[in-house]
C-alpha positions in Angstrom: -48.0 -7.9 -4.3 -49.1 -10.0 -1.3 -45.6 -10.6 -0.1 -44.9 -6.9 -0.1 -48.1 -6.1 1.9 -47.7 -8.9 4.4 -43.9 -8.0 5.1 -44.9 -4.3 5.5 -47.7 -5.2 7.7 -45.2 -7.1 10.0 -42.8 -4.4 9.9 -45.5 -2.0 11.0 -46.9 -4.3 13.7 -43.7 -5.1 15.3 -43.0 -1.3 16.2 -46.6 -0.2 17.0 -45.6 -0.3 20.8 -43.1 2.3 20.1 -45.7 4.8 19.3 -46.2 5.4 23.2 -42.5 5.8 23.7 -40.7 8.9 24.8 -37.8 10.9 23.3 -34.6 8.9 24.0 -30.9 9.5 24.0 -29.9 11.6 20.9 -33.5 12.6 20.3 -33.2 15.5 22.8 -30.4 17.1 21.0 -31.6 16.5 17.5 -35.1 17.6 18.2 -36.0 19.2 21.7 -33.0 21.7 21.7 -32.5 22.0 17.9 -33.3 25.6 16.9 -33.8 24.6 13.3 -37.1 23.0 14.1 -38.6 26.1 15.5 -41.0 28.3 13.2 -39.1 31.4 14.0 -35.9 29.9 12.6 -35.7 30.4 8.9 -36.1 27.0 7.2 -33.1 27.6 4.9 -31.0 27.2 8.0 -31.6 23.6 7.7 -29.3 23.5 4.5 -26.3 25.3 6.2 -26.4 23.5 9.6 -25.5 19.9 10.5 -28.1 17.3 11.9 -27.8 18.8 15.4 -28.3 22.5 14.4 -24.5 23.5 14.4 -23.3 25.4 11.5 -21.7 23.0 9.1 -18.5 24.8 8.6 -18.0 25.3 12.4 -14.9 23.4 13.7 -17.1 21.9 16.3 -19.7 20.5 13.9 -20.4 16.9 13.7 -20.5 17.3 9.8 -23.6 15.2 9.7 -25.3 16.8 6.9 -28.9 15.4 6.8 -31.2 18.3 5.6 -34.0 16.1 4.4 -34.2 14.3 7.7 -34.1 17.5 9.7 -36.8 19.0 7.4 -39.0 16.0 8.3 -38.5 16.8 11.9 -39.4 20.3 11.4 -42.7 19.3 9.8 -43.4 16.9 12.6 -42.8 19.9 15.1 -45.0 22.2 13.0 -47.9 19.5 13.2 -47.5 18.0 16.7 -45.0 20.1 18.5 -42.8 18.1 20.8 -45.2 15.2 21.1 -43.2 12.2 20.5 -46.0 10.1 19.2 -46.1 11.8 15.8 -42.5 11.4 15.4 -42.5 7.7 16.2 -45.5 7.3 13.8 -43.4 8.5 10.8 -40.5 6.4 11.7 -42.7 3.3 11.9 -44.5 4.1 8.6 -41.2 4.7 6.8 -39.8 1.3 8.2 -43.0 -0.3 6.7 -42.4 1.4 3.3 -38.8 0.3 3.1 -39.8 -3.3 4.0 -42.3 -3.2 1.1 -39.9 -1.8 -1.3 -37.2 -4.2 -0.2 -39.6 -7.2 -0.6 -40.4 -5.9 -4.2 -36.7 -5.7 -4.9 -36.1 -9.2 -3.6 -38.9 -10.4 -5.9 -36.8 -9.3 -9.0 -33.9 -11.4 -7.8 -35.7 -14.3 -6.2 -38.8 -14.6 -8.1 -42.5 -14.6 -6.9 -42.2 -17.5 -4.5 -41.9 -17.9 -0.9 -38.2 -17.2 -0.6 -39.1 -13.5 -1.6 -41.4 -13.8 1.2 -38.9 -15.0 3.6 -36.3 -12.2 2.6 -39.2 -9.6 3.2 -40.2 -11.1 6.6 -36.6 -11.4 7.7 -35.8 -7.6 7.0 -39.2 -6.5 8.5 -38.4 -8.4 11.8 -34.6 -8.0 12.2 -33.6 -6.7 15.6 -30.7 -4.5 14.4 -33.3 -2.2 13.1 -34.7 -1.3 16.5 -32.4 1.5 17.2 -33.1 3.0 13.8 -37.1 2.7 14.0 -37.6 3.0 17.7 -35.0 5.9 18.1 -36.2 8.9 16.3 -32.9 10.2 15.1 -32.7 6.8 13.3 -35.1 8.2 10.8 -32.1 9.4 9.0 -31.1 5.8 8.2 -34.6 4.7 7.3 -35.3 7.7 5.0 -31.9 7.1 3.3 -32.7 3.4 2.8 -36.0 4.2 1.2 -34.3 6.4 -1.4 -31.4 4.0 -1.7 -33.8 1.2 -2.7 -35.8 3.5 -5.2 -32.5 4.6 -6.7 -31.4 0.9 -7.2 -34.8 -0.1 -8.7 -34.7 3.0 -11.1 -31.3 1.7 -12.3 -32.4 -1.7 -12.7 -35.2 -0.4 -15.0 -32.6 1.6 -16.8 -30.5 -1.6 -17.5 -33.6 -3.5 -18.8 -34.6 -0.7 -21.1 -31.2 0.4 -22.3 -31.0 0.2 -25.9 -34.5 -0.4 -26.5 -36.4 2.7 -25.3 -35.8 6.3 -25.0 -37.2 6.3 -21.5 -34.1 4.5 -20.3 -32.5 7.7 -19.6 -35.4 8.8 -17.6 -34.9 6.0 -15.4 -31.2 6.9 -15.1 -32.2 10.4 -14.1 -34.5 8.8 -11.4 -31.4 6.8 -10.2 -29.4 10.0 -9.7 -32.2 12.1 -8.0 -33.0 9.2 -5.6 -29.2 8.8 -4.8 -28.9 12.4 -4.1 -32.0 12.3 -1.9 -30.6 9.3 -0.1 -27.4 11.0 0.6 -29.5 14.1 1.9 -31.2 11.9 4.4 -27.8 10.4 5.5 -24.3 10.4 4.0 -24.1 6.6 3.3 -26.8 6.8 0.8 -24.5 7.7 -2.0 -23.0 4.3 -1.9 -26.1 3.2 -3.8 -24.4 4.4 -7.0 -21.5 1.8 -6.4 -24.0 -0.9 -5.8 -25.8 -0.1 -9.0 -22.5 -0.4 -10.8 -22.1 -3.9 -9.2 -25.6 -5.0 -10.4 -24.9 -3.8 -13.9 -21.7 -5.5 -14.3 -22.0 -8.6 -12.3 -25.8 -9.3 -12.3 -27.4 -7.8 -15.4 -24.3 -8.6 -17.8 -23.1 -11.6 -15.6 -19.4 -10.7 -16.0 -16.8 -12.4 -14.1 -13.5 -10.5 -12.9 -11.5 -11.5 -16.0 -14.2 -10.5 -18.4 -14.8 -7.1 -17.3 -12.2 -5.1 -19.3 -12.6 -7.1 -22.6 -16.4 -6.6 -22.4 -16.2 -2.9 -21.8 -13.9 -2.4 -24.9 -16.4 -4.1 -27.1 -18.3 -1.7 -29.4 -21.7 -3.2 -28.6 -21.1 -2.8 -24.8 -20.4 0.9 -25.0 -23.8 1.7 -23.2 -22.4 -0.3 -20.3 -19.3 1.8 -20.3 -21.4 5.0 -20.5 -23.7 4.0 -17.6 -20.8 3.2 -15.3 -19.1 6.4 -16.3 -22.2 8.4 -15.6 -22.7 6.7 -12.2 -19.0 7.5 -11.3 -19.3 11.2 -12.5 -22.4 11.8 -10.4 -21.0 9.9 -7.4 -18.0 12.0 -7.5 -19.9 15.2 -8.0 -22.1 14.5 -5.0 -19.2 13.7 -2.8 -17.3 16.8 -4.1 -20.3 19.0 -3.4 -20.6 17.3 0.1 -17.1 17.9 1.0 -17.1 21.5 -0.2 -20.4 22.2 1.7 -18.9 21.0 5.0 -15.9 23.3 4.7 -13.5 20.8 3.2 -12.6 19.6 6.8 -13.5 16.3 8.4 -15.1 16.3 11.8 -13.2 16.0 15.1 -14.2 13.6 17.7 -13.3 12.9 21.3 -11.1 9.9 22.2 -14.1 8.3 23.9 -16.2 8.3 20.8 -13.6 6.2 18.9 -10.8 5.0 21.3 -9.0 3.0 18.5 -8.6 6.1 16.3 -7.1 7.9 19.3 -4.5 5.1 20.0 -1.0 5.9 19.4 -0.2 2.3 18.4 -0.5 1.5 14.7 -0.9 -2.3 15.6 -3.8 -1.4 18.0 -5.5 0.5 15.4 -5.0 -1.9 12.7 -6.2 -4.9 14.6 -9.3 -3.1 16.1 -10.5 -1.8 12.9 -10.0 -5.1 11.2 -12.0 -6.6 13.9 -14.9 -4.3 14.1 -16.6 -5.4 10.8 -16.5 -8.9 12.4 -18.4 -7.6 15.4 -20.9 -5.9 13.3 -21.6 -9.1 11.3 -22.0 -11.0 14.5 -24.7 -8.3 15.5 -26.5 -9.0 12.2 -26.2 -12.7 12.6 -27.0 -13.1 16.3 -28.3 -9.8 17.8 -28.6 -11.2 21.2 -26.7 -8.1 22.9 -27.7 -4.8 21.8 -26.9 -1.3 23.2 -27.9 2.3 22.7 -24.1 3.2 22.7 -21.0 1.2 21.8 -18.5 4.0 22.5 -15.6 4.0 25.2 -14.6 0.7 26.1 -17.8 -1.1 25.1 -15.4 -3.0 22.6 -11.9 -3.5 24.2 -9.1 -2.5 21.7 -7.2 -5.4 20.3 -3.6 -4.5 21.3 -1.6 -7.8 20.6 -1.5 -10.5 18.0 -2.3 -13.0 20.6 -5.8 -11.5 21.4 -8.2 -14.5 20.6 -10.6 -12.2 18.8 -8.0 -12.0 15.9 -9.3 -15.4 15.1 -12.8 -14.2 14.6 -11.2 -11.5 12.3 -9.4 -14.2 10.3 -12.4 -16.4 10.0 -14.6 -13.4 8.9 -12.2 -12.3 6.0 -11.7 -15.8 4.7 -15.5 -16.4 4.6 -15.9 -13.2 3.0 -13.3 -14.0 0.3 -14.8 -17.5 -0.2 -18.3 -15.9 -0.9 -16.6 -13.4 -3.3 -14.8 -16.1 -5.1 -17.9 -18.3 -5.4 -19.9 -15.3 -6.7 -17.2 -14.2 -9.3 -15.6 -17.5 -10.4 -16.0 -18.4 -14.0 -18.7 -21.2 -14.6 -17.5 -24.7 -15.7 -19.2 -24.4 -19.0 -19.3 -21.1 -20.7 -19.3 -19.7 -24.2 -20.2 -16.7 -26.0 -23.1 -16.5 -28.6 -23.9 -13.1 -30.3 -22.2 -11.1 -27.8 -24.2 -12.8 -25.0 -22.6 -15.1 -22.4 -24.2 -18.6 -22.2 -23.8 -20.6 -19.0 -24.8 -24.3 -18.9 -26.6 -24.0 -22.2 -28.8 -20.9 -21.4 -28.5 -17.6 -23.1 -28.5 -14.4 -21.0 -31.1 -12.9 -23.3 -32.0 -9.8 -21.1 -29.2 -9.4 -18.8 -30.6 -11.9 -16.3 -29.8 -15.6 -16.3 -31.6 -18.7 -15.1 -30.5 -21.3 -12.6 -28.4 -24.4 -13.7 -30.4 -27.3 -15.0 -30.5 -29.1 -11.8 -31.3 -26.1 -9.8 -34.1 -25.2 -12.1 -35.5 -28.8 -11.9 -35.4 -29.0 -8.3 -36.5 -25.4 -7.5 -40.0 -26.6 -8.1 -39.9 -29.0 -5.2 -41.5 -27.4 -2.1 -42.2 -28.5 1.7 -45.0 -30.9 1.8 -47.5 -28.2 3.0 -46.7 -25.8 0.0 -49.0 -25.7 -3.0 -47.8 -25.6 -6.5 -49.2 -22.1 -6.9 -47.5 -19.4 -4.8 -49.3 -16.0 -4.1 -51.6 -16.9 -6.9 -49.0 -17.1 -9.6 -47.7 -20.2 -11.2 -43.9 -20.7 -11.3 -43.4 -21.6 -15.0 -40.2 -22.0 -16.8 -40.5 -18.7 -18.7 -40.6 -16.8 -15.3 -37.6 -18.8 -14.0 -35.4 -18.0 -16.8 -35.6 -14.3 -16.1 -34.1 -14.6 -12.6 -30.3 -14.2 -11.8 -28.3 -17.1 -10.9 -27.4 -17.8 -7.2 -23.8 -16.6 -7.9 -25.3 -13.2 -9.2 -27.3 -12.7 -6.1 -24.5 -13.6 -3.8 -22.3 -10.8 -5.5 -25.2 -8.2 -5.3 -25.9 -9.3 -1.5 -22.2 -8.8 -0.7 -22.0 -5.4 -2.3 -25.3 -4.4 -0.3 -23.7 -5.6 2.9 -20.2 -4.3 2.3 -20.4 -1.1 0.4 -22.8 0.9 2.4 -20.9 -0.1 5.4 -17.5 1.1 4.1 -18.0 4.8 5.3 -18.2 3.3 8.8 -14.9 1.3 8.7 -12.5 4.2 9.4 -11.0 3.2 6.1 -11.2 6.8 4.6 -11.5 8.9 7.6 -12.1 8.2 11.4 -15.7 8.1 12.4 -17.4 9.4 15.8 -18.4 5.8 17.0 -17.1 2.3 17.5 -20.3 0.5 16.6 -23.6 2.1 15.5 -26.5 -0.4 15.2 -28.6 2.1 13.1 -25.6 2.3 10.6 -26.5 -1.4 9.8 -30.0 -0.6 8.7 -28.9 -0.6 4.9 -26.2 -3.3 5.1 -28.9 -5.6 6.7 -30.7 -5.7 3.3 -27.6 -7.5 1.8 -27.4 -9.8 4.9 -31.2 -10.7 4.6 -30.6 -11.4 0.9 -27.5 -13.3 1.7 -29.1 -15.6 4.2 -32.1 -16.1 2.1 -30.4 -17.1 -1.0 -28.1 -19.3 0.9 -31.1 -21.2 2.4 -32.6 -21.5 -1.1 -29.3 -22.8 -2.5 -29.3 -25.5 0.2 -32.9 -26.2 -0.3 -32.5 -26.8 -4.0 -29.3 -28.8 -3.5 -30.6 -31.4 -1.1 -32.7 -34.2 -2.5 -34.5 -35.5 0.6 -37.9 -33.8 1.3 -37.1 -34.0 5.0 -34.0 -31.9 4.6 -35.7 -29.4 2.5 -38.4 -29.0 5.0 -35.7 -28.7 7.7 -34.0 -26.0 6.0 -37.3 -24.2 5.3 -38.4 -24.4 8.9 -35.0 -23.5 10.1 -35.2 -20.2 8.2 -38.7 -19.6 9.4 -37.7 -20.2 13.0 -34.8 -17.7 12.6 -37.3 -15.1 11.5 -39.5 -15.9 14.5 -36.6 -15.5 16.9 -35.7 -12.2 15.2 -39.3 -11.0 15.6 -39.5 -11.9 19.2 -36.1 -10.3 20.1 -37.4 -7.1 18.1 -40.5 -6.9 20.3 -38.5 -7.5 23.6 -35.9 -4.8 22.4 -38.7 -2.3 21.5 -39.6 -2.5 25.3 -36.1 -1.2 26.1 -36.8 2.0 23.9 -40.2 2.9 25.7 -38.3 5.5 27.9 -34.8 6.5 28.8 -34.4 4.6 32.1 -35.2 1.3 30.6 -32.9 2.1 27.8 -30.1 3.1 29.8 -30.5 0.1 32.3 -30.4 -2.2 29.3 -27.0 -0.9 28.1 -25.2 -1.3 31.5 -23.9 -4.7 30.5 -22.3 -3.4 27.2 -21.3 0.2 28.2 -21.5 0.7 32.1 -19.8 4.0 32.1 -22.1 5.7 29.6 -25.3 3.8 30.8 -24.9 4.6 34.5 -24.1 8.3 33.7 -27.3 8.7 31.4 -29.2 6.8 34.0 -28.2 9.3 36.7 -29.6 12.2 34.6 -32.9 10.4 34.2 -33.1 9.5 38.0 -32.2 13.2 38.8 -35.1 14.2 36.8 -37.3 12.0 38.8 -36.0 13.6 42.0 -34.4 10.3 43.1 -31.5 12.1 44.3 -29.7 9.4 46.3 -30.2 7.0 43.5 -28.9 9.5 41.0 -25.8 10.2 43.1 -25.2 6.4 43.2 -25.6 6.2 39.4 -23.0 9.0 38.7 -20.5 7.5 41.1 -20.9 4.0 39.3 -20.2 5.7 36.1 -17.0 7.3 37.4 -16.0 3.9 38.9 -15.8 2.5 35.4 -14.3 5.7 33.8 -13.1 8.2 36.3 -12.2 11.1 33.8 -15.6 11.5 32.3 -15.9 15.3 32.6 -19.6 15.3 31.8 -20.3 12.9 34.7 -17.9 14.8 37.1 -19.8 18.0 36.2 -23.3 16.2 36.6 -22.3 15.0 40.1 -21.1 18.4 41.0 -24.3 20.0 39.9 -26.4 17.4 41.9 -24.3 18.2 45.0 -24.6 22.0 44.4 -28.5 21.7 44.2 -28.5 20.0 47.4 -26.3 22.6 49.2 -23.2 20.4 49.4 -21.0 23.2 48.1 -17.6 22.1 49.2 -18.1 18.6 47.4 -19.5 20.3 44.3 -16.5 22.6 44.0 -14.3 19.5 44.2 -16.0 17.8 41.4 -16.3 20.9 39.2 -12.6 21.3 39.5 -12.1 17.6 38.5 -14.3 18.1 35.5 -12.3 21.2 34.5 -9.0 19.3 34.9 -10.3 16.5 32.6 -11.9 19.1 30.1 -10.3 22.5 30.4 -13.1 23.9 27.9 -16.1 22.9 30.0 -17.6 26.3 30.4 -20.5 25.1 32.4 -18.3 23.9 35.2 -16.6 27.3 35.4 -20.0 28.9 35.5 -21.1 26.8 38.5 -17.7 27.3 40.2 -18.0 31.0 39.9 -21.6 31.2 41.3 -20.7 29.1 44.3 -17.6 31.3 44.9 -19.8 34.5 44.6 -22.4 33.2 47.0 -19.6 32.3 49.5 -18.4 35.9 49.2 -15.1 34.9 47.5 -15.7 37.8 44.8 -12.2 37.9 43.6 -12.0 34.2 42.9 -15.4 34.3 41.4 -14.2 37.3 39.0 -11.2 35.3 37.8 -13.2 32.2 37.2 -16.0 34.1 35.1 -13.2 35.9 33.2 -11.4 32.6 32.4 -14.6 31.0 31.3 -15.4 34.0 29.0 -12.0 33.6 27.1 -12.6 29.9 26.3 -13.1 29.6 22.4 -15.9 27.4 20.8 -13.5 25.7 18.4 -13.7 21.9 18.1 -16.4 21.7 20.6 -19.1 19.0 20.4 -21.9 21.4 21.4 -20.9 25.0 20.6 -24.4 26.2 21.2 -24.4 24.9 24.8 -20.9 26.4 25.3 -21.9 29.9 24.1 -24.8 29.7 26.5 -22.6 28.9 29.4 -20.1 31.7 28.4 -23.0 34.2 28.1 -24.1 33.1 31.6 -20.6 33.6 32.8 -20.5 37.2 31.4 -24.0 37.9 32.9 -22.9 36.8 36.5 -19.6 38.6 36.1 -21.7 41.8 35.3 -24.0 41.2 38.4 -20.9 40.9 40.4 -19.6 44.2 39.1 -23.1 45.7 39.6 -23.2 44.6 43.2 -19.8 46.2 43.7 -21.1 49.4 42.3 -18.9 49.3 39.3 -21.7 50.0 36.8 -19.7 51.0 33.8 -17.7 47.8 34.1 -21.0 45.9 34.4 -22.2 47.6 31.3 -19.1 46.6 29.3 -19.4 42.9 30.4 -23.2 42.9 29.5 -22.6 44.2 26.1 -20.0 41.4 25.5 -22.4 38.9 26.6 -25.0 40.3 24.1 -22.3 39.9 21.4 -21.5 36.2 22.4 -25.0 35.1 23.1 -26.3 32.2 21.0 -29.6 32.3 19.3 -31.3 29.8 21.9 -30.2 31.8 24.9 -33.1 33.5 26.9 -31.9 37.2 26.9 -34.6 38.7 29.1 -32.5 38.7 32.5 -29.5 40.1 30.7 -31.5 42.9 29.2 -33.2 43.7 32.5 -29.7 44.1 34.1 -28.5 46.3 31.4 -31.5 48.5 32.2 -30.6 48.3 35.8 -27.0 49.5 35.2 -28.2 52.3 33.2 -30.8 53.3 35.7 -28.0 53.3 38.5 -26.0 55.6 36.0 -29.2 57.9 35.8 -29.3 57.2 32.0 -33.0 56.8 32.0 -33.7 56.6 28.2 -31.2 53.9 27.8 -32.6 52.1 30.9 -36.1 52.2 29.5 -34.9 50.9 26.1 -33.5 47.8 27.7 -36.4 47.2 30.0 -38.6 47.2 26.9 -36.2 44.7 25.2 -36.4 42.5 28.2 -40.2 42.6 27.9 -40.2 42.1 24.2 -38.1 38.9 24.5 -40.3 37.6 27.2 -43.7 39.3 27.8 -44.1 37.6 31.3 -40.8 38.4 32.7 -41.7 39.4 36.1 -38.3 41.3 37.1 -38.7 43.4 34.0 -42.3 44.4 34.9 -41.0 45.5 38.4 -38.0 47.5 37.3 -39.8 49.0 34.6 -42.6 50.0 36.9 -40.1 51.7 39.1 -38.6 53.7 36.3 -42.0 54.7 35.1 -42.8 56.0 38.8 -39.5 57.8 38.9 -40.3 59.6 35.5 -43.8 60.5 36.8 -45.9 58.1 34.8 -47.7 56.8 37.8 -50.7 55.1 36.3 -48.5 53.3 33.9 -46.2 52.2 36.7 -49.1 50.9 38.8 -50.2 48.7 35.9 -46.9 47.0 35.6 -46.7 46.3 39.3 -50.1 44.8 39.2 -49.3 42.8 36.1 -46.4 41.3 37.9 -48.6 40.2 40.9 -51.1 38.8 38.3 -48.3 36.7 36.6 -47.2 35.2 40.0 -49.5 35.7 42.8 -47.4 33.6 45.1 -44.1 35.7 44.9 -43.9 38.0 47.9 -41.3 40.2 46.1 -43.9 41.5 43.7 -46.2 42.7 46.5 -43.1 44.3 48.2 -42.4 46.4 45.1 -45.9 47.4 44.7 -46.1 48.3 48.4 -43.1 50.6 48.1 -44.6 52.2 45.3 -47.9 52.8 47.3 -45.8 54.1 50.2 -44.1 56.7 48.1 -47.8 57.7 47.0 -48.7 58.1 50.6 -51.2 55.3 50.2 -50.2 53.9 53.6 -53.0 51.5 54.5 -52.7 49.9 51.0 -49.0 49.7 51.3 -49.2 48.0 54.7 -51.5 45.4 53.3 -49.1 44.6 50.5 -46.3 44.5 53.1 -48.1 41.9 55.3 -48.9 39.8 52.1 -45.3 39.9 51.0 -44.1 38.9 54.6 -46.5 36.1 54.7 -45.5 34.6 51.3 -41.7 35.2 51.8 -41.4 34.8 55.5 -37.9 33.3 55.3 -36.5 36.4 53.1 -34.8 38.8 55.4 -35.0 41.8 53.0 -38.8 41.0 52.4 -39.6 40.8 56.0 -37.5 43.8 57.1 -39.0 46.1 54.4 -42.6 44.8 55.4 -41.8 45.9 58.9 -40.6 49.3 57.8 -43.6 49.9 55.8 -46.0 48.9 58.6 -44.1 51.3 60.8 -44.6 54.1 58.3 -48.2 53.1 58.3 -48.3 53.7 62.0 -49.1 50.0 62.5 -46.4 49.7 65.2 -47.5 46.4 66.7 -47.6 44.5 63.4 -44.2 46.3 62.6 -42.7 45.1 65.7 -43.7 41.4 64.8 -41.9 41.6 61.6 -38.9 43.3 63.1 -38.7 40.5 65.5 -38.9 38.0 62.8 -36.1 39.7 60.8 -33.9 39.8 63.9 -34.4 36.0 64.1 -33.5 35.5 60.4 -30.2 37.4 60.8 -29.3 37.4 64.6 -25.8 38.7 63.8 -27.0 41.9 61.8 -27.7 45.0 63.5 -31.1 46.3 62.4 -30.3 49.9 63.2 -27.1 49.6 61.0 -29.1 47.9 58.2 -31.8 50.7 58.4 -29.0 53.4 58.2 -27.1 51.6 55.3 -30.3 51.1 53.3 -31.4 54.7 53.8 -34.7 53.7 55.5 -33.6 55.4 58.9 -36.1 58.3 58.6 -36.8 59.2 62.3 -37.2 55.7 63.6 -35.4 55.0 66.8 -35.0 51.5 68.5 
C-alpha cells in the first residue's frame, strides 16, 4: 500500500501548480462554449451530442462520443461555473487515482518490491501525461484510463477465481461494465477487452503461439474459451452500438488535421503512417520536445524511400518483433503436467509462473543500501512463485503499449490528428512496465553489485529527469500565451496563429498583427488566420485591407460564413448596399454539412440574415425585412442571443402599423434578455403610441438605469417628454444626451431641436453649431425637412 500512496502523492504533487492555470487551447470549445454544460440544457443532450456539443449524427460532428467526461464537466460547471481551478483539481485527483491503481496493478506483476515502486513513480512523473492532466479536455483520457485499469483488474480477479468460485462471473460483469464506462470516457477504452484476452492467454495460462489452438480445444480449458468468447462478444457489441449511435458514418477532417490522410500518393501515406508510431514511441522514451498541437507540417510527410527517417521505422518494427518473439517463444525446457505447463521445473499452479531458477536466486540481491525487507513485507519464495515470468510481463506490456494505440494509427480509419500526446496516456502504462521489467531483468542478469546499483540508479535517474521535465512542461500550460510560445518550434503556423488571438485579447494590436502574419508566412492558405487578420484590421478601421484578407479567407475556405458576414458589414457601412446584399444572401445559402463547428457557422448565418434584414429595413422594404428575420429565427442555433433579432422584428411590424405583433416581439426580446436596452426604448415608444404613458416612462427610465452613460437613452426619454409638453425636462435630457454622445450627429442634432422647442435658443444654437461641425457637408435645413422636424423653424 505504501508504493501506491507514494506514487499517487508524486502524481498529485507534480501537477499542483496547474491548479492556478487558465483554460487553454481546446478547453474553450469543450467547456466555455459548450451548451451541454449549461443548466438550461437538458442533461440528456449529453448522450446525443459529441464531446464538443455537436449532434453526433451531424455530418460535421467530430464523432468523439465521451458522455461521461462531458457529464463530469457539467458537474464542474454546476459547482464552480467557469472557474478553471475546480476543473484542474478534478484532473489532478484523477491522475493521482490512476497512478495509485496502476501501481497496484504493477504489484500483481512485479511483486511487492521496489520495482513496483519504480513503475508507479515512472508513470506518475512521465512528461507525456502533461497534456492529459494540465489540459482540461485531457480528462477524457485520464478518466478512460481509470476505468481501463479497473476493468483489467476485475478480469484478473475473474481469471484467478474461475472454476473455484461462483463470484468469478461477478468479476467478469465488473470487467464488462468498467470497459463500457472506459469507452464512454474515451473511445480507446474499449481496447481493454483485447488486453484482457492477452492477459488470460499469454500471462495467466502462459501459452505460446503454437499452443493456443490445441489448448483451447481441450475440454478442461473450455472456461478459457468461454471467457475469450464473451470478451469478443461484448467488445463487438460495444463497437457496434458506438458505430450505430454516431450514425454509421466516420468523421470527416480537414487536410491540415492529418495531411498524410489527404495525400494522393499511396507511398507517402504508407511511409508516413508506418513512421508515426516510431515518433510516438520516441516521445515516450525521450519527451524532450512536446507541443500542444502536432497537426499541419509539424511532422513532415515521408515522400520517398530515401528519407532517412525510414531507418527509424525499420529499427522500430525490428525491435518490436524481437520483443514479441522474446515474450512468445517457447521455453527451452517445457513439459505438461496434469494439464498445467511446467517451465524450468516449476508448475504454473494458479496461472502465474515464477522466474527461472537463476532469476529467482538473484532476485533477492539488492543495491547495497536496500534492506532485506521491502515495504514491511519479506520477499519469501512462496510469494515469488506467484509472479509472472519476465516473458509474460513483456507480452502484457507490449499489449498495453500497442493495442490502445491501434485506433490512432489510421489502420482502420483516418483520425483527425498527426500526433496527440494525450492519446499516449494509456499506452504509457505499457511503456512504463516495459522499461521497468527490462531494468529488472538486467538487474537480475548481471552478477556484479556495482552493475546492479548502476542499473538501479540509472532507472531512478530517468524517473527524476521525467519529473523535472513534467514540472517544467506544466509551466507552459499555465496560460495560453506560454503554451503557444512553447509550440512555435514544433508547429509555427498553428502556434503563431493562436498566439495572435491571445495578444489581440490583451489589446497588443501590433504584436497580434505580427503574429498573424508570421502564421501566414509558414502556411499562407490558413482561412482562420486570414479571417482573424481581417477582423483585426476591420476593428482598427483599416477596411480596405480587411476586405482583402476576408476575400482571401473565402477563397481558401468558401464555407467560412463569418468572413462573408464581416465583408457584408463593411460593404453596407461603405454604402455599397447591392454588394452587401449579395454577400449576405450568399452567406445565408451555405449549408452546415461537414463543417468542424456547425454551431458557430449557424450563428454567422443568422447574423448575416439579421444584417440583411436591417439593410432591407433601412431601405423601407419592411415586408422583405420580416421575411428575412423569420428565416433567421428558423436557422438560429441554441447559443445565438436573439434579443436584437426579436427587437428588429418588432420594429418592422411597428413600421407596418401592426402594433400587436410589434408588442409581441418586443416582449420576446425582453424575455430573452431582460436588460436589453434597445428593446426597453422601442417598447417604451410603442407604449407611448398606444396611450400607456406611465408604463412607457417606466421603460425609458429603466433603460437609463441600465446604462447611465448612454446618451441615446436620454435622447429617447427626452423625445417622450417633448411629446408630453414637458419641455424643461426634455431640454435637460437633451443636454445630458449631447454631453454623453457629443460625437454622434443624430444625438447632437436632436438635442439642439429639443432645446429649440423648449425656447432655449442659445443652448440650441450651440448644439446646431456642433452638429454642423460634425457633418459639414450636410445641410441642416434639408436634414430637418427630411426628418420631419421642420415645424416652423427657419435658419
